[in-house]
N, C-alpha and C positions, 0 to 999 in steps of 0.2 A: 358927593361922589363925582368923579370926573367923567367926561364924555367917553364913550367906548371907541370913538374914531379919533385918529391923531390929526394934528394940523396938516400933515401931508395928505391925508385922506380928504380933508375938507376943501382942498384947493381946487378940486374939479367939480364943484357944485353947479347944478343946473336947475332952472325953473321948469316944472313939468309942462305947463302950457295948456292942458285941457284935463277935465276930470278923468280919473282912472281908478279902477278897483285896486284895493290893496289888502293884504292880511296884516293883522296886528301881531306884533312880536314883543317879547320881553327879553331884556338883556340878561344873560347868564354869565357870571364871572366865576371861574375856578382858577385860583392863583393868578397866573398872568394870561390865561386863555379866556377868550370871549367868544360866545356863540349867541345866536338869536333864536329863541324858541317861539314857534307859532302858537298863539292862544286862540281859543274859539272866537269866532266872529270875524266879519270883514268890514271894511270901511271904504269910503270913496275919498280919494285925495282931491283937493281943490286945485284949480289951475295954477295958483300961485305957490304951490308946495315946492319947497327946496329939497332937492335930492342929491345924493352922491352915489356913485357906483359902489356897491358893497365889495370891499377888498376880499380877495380869495382866501385870506387867512381867517376870515370870520364865517363859519358855517351857519346855514339856516337849518334848524332842526324841527321835525314834526313834533306834535304833542307827545308822541311815543319815543322821541329821542333819535329817530332815524334822520340821516342827512338828506336834505331836499336839494336837488340840483336844478338849475334853470334849463329850459329847453335849448336845443342846439340853435345857435344864432341869436340867442337872447342872453340877458344878464340880469342879475338882481340889483335893484336900486333901493336905497333906504332913506327915509326921511331924516333930515338933519335935526329938526326940532321934535320934541316928544309930543305925544298925545297922551298926557300923563296917565299912567306911568309908562306907556308903551311907545314904540316907534311903529312905523308902517314899512312894509316891504312889498315891492311889486316887481314883476318880471316885465322887462321892456325889450322889444326887438332891437337889434343892432342898428337899424336905420331910423330909430325914433327921432322925431324932430322936436327938440326942446324950444321953449320960447326964448 
């Protein structure tokens, strides 16, 4: 199965720089639409984790199917690589300093 991010999405990847808490998500595909559903449990991303800003077209859903939005001034970032079979999502402030 292909990656849910496009080549254009992957162009702005960044290295996290320090450990940070994240939620695990699974990729849900319905026809041409993609969403990320939060699954129980959290993880800690390592400093060398590669992230990209989550495109606005890909919603993050709670386990109940409700859309989860980032706090004002923050955005969601998603791991490029899987933590089989999951990805990680974290909220980072707009002034986050990547490595």
